[in-house]
N, C-alpha and C positions, 0 to 999 in steps of 0.2 A: 664480269667473266675473267678480267685481269686476276682478281681477286681467288676466281678460285683456279690460275692459275699457277698465279701462287704460290695457294695453299700446295696443294698438289706438286709444288715442284721443293718446297719443306715438309710433306709429309713424310716423304722419304730419311731428311736428315733428322727426322724427330724421332720415326721408327730406330736411327742409329742411335740416337743420341738415349733414347730408354732404355735400348740395350745393354748399351756399353754402362750406362748406371746401374743397374736393374741386378750388373755382372758383379760391377764391383761391389755395388751391396752385400752383395751373395759370399763374396770372397771375405769380406771385412767378416760375419757370420759365423764362418765357419771357425771357430778357436785354432792359432798355432798349436801343432800338435806336440806334445809333449814328451817327451822319455820316459818309459814306465822305471819305476824306479822301483825298486825291493826293499821294504823293511829292516835297519841292520840292527842286528845286536848290540848293544854298547858294550865291549868288555869291560869292568869295572877292576877286577884283578886274575891275577896269574901265577900262580909259585907253586914249584917244587915242591912237598915236605914229604918226612917221612910216617904220617897217617893222614888217617880222615875220621875225627871225632866229631858227635853232631851235626853232620854235614859243613863243617868248618876244617880246615889244616892243623896239623898239630908239628911243632918242628920245623917251618918252614927254616928252606938251606941250598945249598948251595952245591955238594960236598957228602957224598952220602958214603957207609960203609958198607961192604958186601956182605957183614954181616947181620943188614937190617933184613935181607932175603926178598925186601920188596919196599917200592919208587910208588912216590902217589902225581900224578898233576894237578891240578884245582885250578878250574875256572871258573867267575863270577861273573854274571853278565844279567844290568843291571840300565835299560828296559827292557824288554823283549816284546814289541812292537807285535810278532806276531809269531804264532807257532811255529818253530823253525829245527835247522839243527848243525852242528859245527863237527870237526875233525881235532881227532890233538894227536897228528903225525910222529912219533919216538924215530928218530935217527942218531947211532952210533958209531962210529968212527966215518962222517959221512954214507953209511949205506941205511936207508929205510929196514929199521926192524918192524916196525908195526903203525897200522894206521889203523882207528876208535872213530865211528863215529858214533857223533853223541847229540841228545835232542834235545830242546830249550823249549818249557812251554811262558808261557804270560804270567804276570809280570816281569816277573823277574825271576831267574836260575843258577844253582848254582850247578856242576858236573865237573866228576871226576877220570880218569881212568890212571890204570897200573903199569907195572911192572913187574914179575917174578926176576928175582938178580939171580943168576949164575956165577963163573968164574969166567968165565970166557966173556965177560959185562965190561969189564973194568977200565974205566976210562972215560975220553970226551962223551961225551951226550950231548942232544940238543931236542926241547920236543920244538915244533910248531905249534901256533894257533890259527887255524882257519877255518871263516867264512864257509856258507851252503856253495858256492861257487870257488873254492878251494883259493879264498883269495886270503893271504895271510897274517891277517891283525898282529902278532904280535910270537917273537922266540922267547922261550928259557935255555940257558943252556946250563949242564950242571958233569959232575963228575962219579964218579964211581969210584971205590979205591977198597983198598984191604982190608 
């Protein structure tokens, strides 16, 4: 009879211990939450140039004559883990002139944008290359002269 009461007294403790044990086990079985990271393309090359021929930049420079009529921003990404897009943000004298959205395909991709030059475009420029979340990947500076 003593054993019965002793067992009955220990039974609630055993149930509590099993519950605590299974709760801690359940907590261990749940993986830590990892922040979801987006696969970002790697910018391998970025240049300002006079022209694009056969998908490659021609005559890269930082000073361009207004007489050229056009300036190009060339970017090459390798690798591109998944289809995404980037931006080329053209800024003249610290004012946004134009923003171009360019798509990238896997596994590697080159893209470019350009502007037509006018007499009022002389002076300092920059192109900010942004990822799809608008984080700056790099900035290219150049000037337009006579």
